[in-house]
C-alpha positions in Angstrom: 107.6 161.5 110.1 107.3 164.2 107.5 104.1 164.1 105.1 106.6 163.5 102.1 108.0 160.6 104.2 104.6 159.3 104.8 103.5 159.4 101.3 106.7 158.0 100.2 106.2 154.9 102.7 102.9 154.5 101.5 103.6 154.4 97.9 106.4 151.7 98.6 103.9 149.7 100.4 101.6 150.1 97.8 104.0 148.7 95.4 104.8 145.8 97.5 101.1 144.7 98.0 100.7 145.1 94.3 103.8 142.4 93.8 102.3 140.1 96.6 98.7 140.4 94.9 100.5 139.0 91.7 102.4 136.2 93.6 99.2 135.2 95.2 97.0 135.4 91.9 99.7 133.4 90.2 99.6 130.7 92.9 95.9 130.4 92.8 95.9 130.0 89.0 98.4 127.2 89.3 96.6 125.5 92.3 96.2 122.3 90.0 99.5 122.3 88.2 101.3 119.3 88.9 104.7 120.2 90.6 103.8 123.5 91.0 105.1 124.5 94.5 103.6 127.7 96.3 105.4 131.2 95.8 106.0 133.6 98.4 107.3 137.1 98.4 109.7 138.2 101.2 108.9 141.7 102.5 110.9 143.7 105.3 111.3 147.0 106.4 113.3 149.6 104.1 115.8 151.0 106.5 117.7 154.2 105.7 120.3 155.3 108.1 118.6 153.4 110.8 115.2 155.1 109.9 112.0 153.3 108.2 111.6 154.4 104.6 109.1 152.1 103.5 108.7 148.5 102.4 111.4 146.3 100.7 110.5 143.3 98.7 112.9 140.4 97.9 112.9 137.7 94.9 110.0 135.5 94.8 110.8 132.2 96.8 109.2 128.9 96.7 107.8 127.2 99.9 109.8 124.0 99.1 110.8 121.3 101.5 113.8 119.4 100.5 113.6 116.7 103.3 109.9 115.9 102.3 110.8 115.9 98.5 113.8 113.4 99.1 111.4 111.1 101.0 108.8 111.4 98.3 111.3 110.3 95.7 112.6 107.6 97.9 109.1 106.1 98.4 108.2 106.6 94.9 111.3 104.5 93.6 110.4 101.7 96.1 106.9 101.8 94.7 108.1 101.7 91.3 110.1 98.7 91.8 107.5 96.8 93.3 105.0 97.7 90.8 107.4 96.4 88.0 107.9 93.4 89.8 104.3 92.8 90.3 103.7 93.7 86.6 106.2 91.1 85.0 105.5 88.2 87.5 101.8 88.9 87.0 102.4 88.5 83.2 104.4 85.2 83.6 102.1 83.6 86.5 99.2 84.0 84.0 100.8 81.7 81.6 101.7 78.9 84.0 98.5 79.1 86.0 97.6 78.0 89.5 98.7 74.4 90.8 95.1 73.4 90.4 94.5 74.8 87.0 94.1 72.1 84.1 96.9 73.7 82.1 99.3 73.7 85.0 102.7 71.8 85.3 101.2 69.9 88.4 97.9 69.2 86.9 99.7 67.8 83.6 102.2 65.8 85.6 99.0 64.2 87.6 97.1 63.5 84.4 99.9 61.5 83.0 100.2 59.4 86.3 96.3 58.8 85.7 96.8 57.9 82.0 99.7 55.4 83.2 97.8 54.0 85.7 95.1 53.4 83.4 97.4 51.9 80.8 98.7 49.3 83.6 95.2 48.1 83.9 94.8 47.3 80.2 98.5 47.6 78.9 97.2 45.6 75.5 94.7 48.7 75.0 96.1 50.7 72.0 93.8 53.8 72.9 95.2 53.7 76.5 98.7 53.9 75.0 97.8 56.6 72.7 96.2 58.6 75.8 99.2 57.9 77.8 101.6 59.4 75.2 99.3 62.3 74.6 99.4 63.0 78.3 103.3 63.0 78.1 103.2 65.2 75.1 100.9 67.6 76.9 103.4 67.6 80.3 106.3 68.4 77.4 104.2 71.1 76.0 103.7 72.6 79.6 107.1 72.4 80.3 107.9 74.2 77.0 105.5 76.9 77.4 106.7 77.8 81.1 110.2 78.0 79.8 109.2 80.0 76.8 107.4 82.3 79.3 110.4 82.6 81.2 112.2 83.6 78.1 109.5 86.3 77.0 109.6 87.8 80.7 113.2 87.9 80.6 113.2 89.5 77.3 110.3 92.1 78.2 112.4 93.0 81.6 115.4 93.7 78.9 113.6 95.9 76.7 112.2 97.6 80.2 115.7 98.3 81.0 116.5 99.8 77.5 113.4 102.1 77.6 114.1 103.4 81.1 117.6 104.1 80.4 116.7 105.9 77.3 114.4 108.1 79.5 116.8 108.6 82.2 119.4 110.0 79.5 116.5 112.2 78.0 115.7 113.5 81.5 119.3 114.2 82.1 119.6 116.4 79.0 116.4 118.3 80.1 118.0 118.7 83.4 121.1 120.4 82.2 118.8 122.7 80.0 116.8 123.6 83.0 119.8 124.1 85.3 121.5 126.5 82.9 118.2 128.6 82.5 117.9 128.6 86.4 121.8 129.8 86.8 121.1 132.6 84.4 117.9 133.8 86.3 120.0 133.8 89.6 122.6 135.6 88.0 120.3 138.3 86.9 119.0 138.4 90.4 115.6 137.2 89.4 113.2 134.5 90.7 114.4 131.0 90.0 111.3 129.0 91.5 109.7 128.5 88.0 113.1 126.4 87.0 113.4 124.8 90.5 109.8 123.4 90.1 110.9 122.0 86.4 114.3 120.4 88.1 112.4 118.7 90.8 109.7 117.1 88.5 112.9 115.8 86.4 114.5 114.5 89.7 111.4 112.9 90.4 110.7 111.2 87.3 114.5 109.8 87.3 114.3 108.5 90.9 111.2 106.3 89.8 113.8 104.8 87.6 116.7 104.4 89.8 117.4 105.6 93.1 119.6 109.0 93.3 121.1 111.3 95.5 120.9 115.3 95.1 123.5 117.8 96.3 122.6 121.4 95.7 125.6 123.3 95.8 123.8 126.5 94.3 122.9 127.7 90.9 124.7 125.7 88.1 126.4 123.4 90.5 123.9 120.6 91.3 125.2 117.2 91.4 123.1 114.4 91.0 124.5 110.7 91.8 123.0 107.2 92.3 122.8 105.7 95.6 126.0 103.6 94.6 128.1 106.4 93.8 127.8 106.7 90.0 127.8 110.3 88.8 125.1 111.1 86.6 125.1 114.9 86.4 127.8 117.2 87.6 127.4 121.2 87.2 126.3 120.9 83.5 128.0 117.8 82.6 125.8 114.6 81.7 127.0 111.3 82.4 124.6 109.2 80.4 123.8 105.5 81.1 124.9 102.9 78.5 122.8 99.8 77.9 122.5 97.2 75.1 119.3 95.8 74.5 119.2 92.1 73.6 116.0 91.2 71.3 115.6 87.5 72.7 116.8 86.0 75.8 116.7 82.2 76.2 115.8 80.6 79.6 119.2 78.9 80.1 121.3 82.5 79.1 122.7 83.6 82.3 124.2 87.3 82.8 128.1 87.2 83.6 127.6 83.5 83.0 130.1 80.7 81.2 129.7 79.8 77.8 127.7 78.1 76.2 125.2 79.6 78.7 125.9 83.3 78.1 125.1 85.3 75.3 126.5 88.7 76.4 123.8 90.4 78.0 124.2 93.8 78.7 124.4 95.4 82.1 123.8 99.2 82.9 126.9 101.0 83.2 128.0 105.0 83.7 131.2 105.9 82.6 132.0 102.3 82.1 131.2 101.6 85.7 128.4 99.1 86.5 125.3 100.4 88.0 124.5 98.7 91.3 121.2 96.7 91.5 119.1 97.9 94.6 115.3 97.4 95.9 114.5 100.8 94.3 113.3 102.0 90.7 112.0 100.4 87.7 115.6 99.6 86.3 116.6 97.8 89.3 113.5 95.7 88.9 114.0 94.9 85.6 117.4 94.0 86.0 116.3 91.6 88.8 113.4 89.9 86.8 116.0 89.4 84.3 118.9 88.1 85.8 117.9 86.6 89.2 113.8 85.9 89.6 113.2 84.4 86.2 116.6 82.3 85.9 115.8 80.7 89.3 112.4 80.0 87.9 114.2 78.2 84.9 116.5 76.3 87.2 113.4 75.2 88.8 111.7 73.9 85.5 115.0 72.3 84.4 115.1 70.6 87.8 111.7 69.1 87.3 112.0 68.5 83.6 115.4 66.5 84.1 114.3 64.4 87.1 111.0 63.4 85.1 113.4 62.3 82.2 115.6 60.4 84.7 112.6 58.8 86.3 111.2 57.3 83.0 114.8 56.1 82.1 115.3 54.7 85.5 112.1 52.9 85.4 112.4 51.5 81.9 114.3 48.1 82.1 114.7 48.0 78.3 117.2 51.2 78.4 120.8 51.7 79.5 123.9 53.6 78.3 123.1 56.1 75.9 119.6 54.6 74.8 117.1 57.3 75.9 113.8 56.8 77.7 110.3 57.9 77.1 111.4 61.7 77.5 114.8 62.6 76.0 117.0 65.9 75.8 117.1 67.4 72.6 114.8 64.7 71.0 117.4 62.0 70.8 120.0 62.0 73.6 119.6 60.0 76.9 119.3 62.0 80.1 122.7 62.1 81.8 122.4 63.1 85.5 126.2 63.6 85.5 125.4 66.5 83.1 124.0 70.1 83.8 120.1 70.6 83.8 120.3 74.0 82.5 118.1 74.1 79.5 116.4 70.8 80.1 112.7 72.1 80.4 113.4 73.9 76.9 114.7 70.9 75.0 113.2 68.0 76.7 111.0 66.0 74.1 109.2 62.6 73.5 111.4 59.8 72.3 110.7 59.3 68.5 110.8 55.5 68.9 107.1 55.7 70.6 105.8 58.5 68.6 103.8 57.5 65.4 104.0 61.0 64.2 107.7 60.7 64.2 107.8 57.1 62.7 107.8 55.3 66.0 105.6 52.5 67.5 102.9 53.1 70.1 103.3 49.8 71.3 106.3 50.7 73.1 104.3 52.8 75.4 103.7 49.2 77.1 107.0 47.3 76.3 109.5 50.1 76.8 111.5 52.4 74.6 114.4 50.0 74.0 112.3 47.0 73.1 113.2 45.7 69.6 109.9 44.1 69.0 106.5 43.6 70.8 106.4 41.7 73.9 103.3 40.1 75.9 100.2 42.1 75.0 99.0 41.9 78.9 102.3 42.6 80.5 102.2 46.0 82.5 105.8 45.4 84.0 107.2 48.6 82.1 104.4 50.6 83.0 104.5 49.9 86.6 108.2 50.3 86.7 107.5 54.0 85.6 104.6 54.6 87.9 107.2 53.5 91.0 110.0 55.6 89.4 107.6 58.8 89.5 106.8 58.2 93.0 110.6 57.8 94.3 111.9 60.7 96.1 114.5 62.3 93.9 117.5 65.0 94.7 116.6 68.9 93.8 118.7 71.7 94.1 117.8 73.5 97.3 119.3 76.6 96.0 116.3 77.2 93.8 114.0 77.3 96.9 112.7 73.8 96.2 113.1 70.9 99.0 116.1 68.9 98.6 114.3 65.5 98.0 111.0 64.7 96.9 108.7 63.0 94.3 107.9 64.6 91.1 104.1 65.3 91.8 105.4 67.2 95.0 108.0 68.9 92.8 105.8 70.0 90.2 103.1 71.5 92.8 105.9 73.1 94.8 107.3 74.7 91.7 104.0 76.4 90.5 103.5 77.1 94.3 106.7 79.0 94.7 106.2 81.1 91.6 102.6 81.9 92.6 103.9 82.8 96.0 106.5 85.1 94.7 103.9 86.9 92.6 101.6 87.3 95.6 104.5 88.6 97.7 105.4 91.3 95.2 101.5 92.2 94.7 101.4 92.6 98.5 104.7 94.8 98.7 103.3 96.7 95.8 100.2 97.6 97.6 102.2 98.7 100.7 104.8 100.6 99.0 102.1 102.1 96.9 100.3 103.2 100.1 103.6 104.9 101.4 104.5 106.7 98.3 100.8 108.2 98.4 101.4 109.4 101.8 105.1 110.7 101.4 103.6 112.7 98.4 100.5 113.9 100.4 102.8 115.0 103.1 104.9 117.0 100.5 101.9 118.3 98.5 100.3 119.6 102.1 103.4 121.4 102.8 104.4 122.9 99.5 101.4 123.1 97.1 98.7 125.8 97.1 95.9 125.9 99.3 93.2 128.0 97.4 91.7 128.9 100.7 94.8 130.1 102.3 95.4 132.2 99.3 92.4 133.9 99.4 93.0 134.8 102.9 96.2 136.1 102.4 94.7 138.2 99.4 92.4 139.6 101.8 95.2 140.6 104.0 96.9 142.2 101.0 94.0 144.2 100.0 93.4 145.5 103.5 97.1 146.7 103.7 97.0 148.3 100.2 93.5 150.0 101.2 95.1 151.2 104.2 98.2 152.7 102.3 95.8 154.2 100.1 94.1 156.0 102.9 97.4 157.4 104.2 98.2 158.9 100.7 94.7 160.0 100.8 95.0 161.9 104.3 98.6 163.1 103.5 97.5 164.7 100.0 94.5 166.4 102.0 97.0 167.8 104.3 99.1 169.0 101.6 96.2 170.9 100.1 95.2 172.4 103.6 98.7 173.6 103.9 99.2 175.2 100.6 95.6 176.8 101.2 97.2 178.3 104.2 100.2 179.9 102.6 97.8 181.2 100.2 
């Protein structure tokens, strides 16, 4: 190799190592930057006519791993689903309490049984009558509170869907801009690493809200779809999600139900097509709570409220036909087992005929709701009839998860237990999925993030190569000086 060739090769090596040094320095500076993927500078021998003519450098590349990135997004979406389920169920069950709590449905039903038992011993005692009525009212209040918690949780979930939809639509618009910048950088022959980082961060945020599939067909030709096939983004065109928030959702309203039990609850759509609900992403979790979990809880409560009213109507010999028992539907109507129980927990009330605050007579707690006048003060026949009716097994809808036949006390305990069990299940799943998501994220980070120690080692090698190139230039320069001296 000629001296001129040696100097040219060394100079190209110096330029390459300077670029490599800048890339490594940038890696170290961004070691703690979220979403930053390690950069690498491709280098190769520059061949001219089959002869080496120095060092050639390419466009700065990212040390990305699409497989690990997809696995991390999937695990993150599953974790977000479980976390949202745990959060909403935790909020709900904090209202209803554990079966043994004084305010729980089963405890309130037990308190009513105790008060009715005490009344059966001293039926003439006005205090015992008032205590039994108060226990019945507490039970009604408990059913109302649990039903109200169902409504609140469904409304909260619906609002969560609305917020998530807005966040996804904003992210898709941001993705459009980043994808445009990426395509421009690629067209100029520049590095697209910065824009790829931003794009991956946006896609990770979207995947936490709904599961997505990504098809990267090159700069400006990215396609993003849901796992159900809905296109969200296609080569610069955004297909936004559509959803309408419902400010208040009653417990007996059903998505896609039949009037009067539907209030036009909105689903999530893309280009007019429904978004499929799956076990991933916070949007699906919110919809699952709103349209499946909480309605099922409401059905359980309605079943308990309906059978409670039925028991006190069946056990009261003074009522028949349209005359209501101790517990009424809507404040006046008698319970009709032939009618749907939907909304019973929300509408159950104490019969005004026995409530002094509503102009009723407290002695009907002893003589029955249909009694026109006071009977034998020491008779406990009606009270015993109620107690016996409470103990009888009654039919329940097994589709809710409840046993098909049981007494009221068992039904109340089962209802609260199933609800708390659902919360516990999702708490366990949330912990497990969070662990899996953390591991997937760590695997991705370990493969693509910056290791300062490794970068410093690479920097030392660059410095050594740079120093060697300098020495070659110095040696070539000295030889040229000596040749010039000889010619002189």
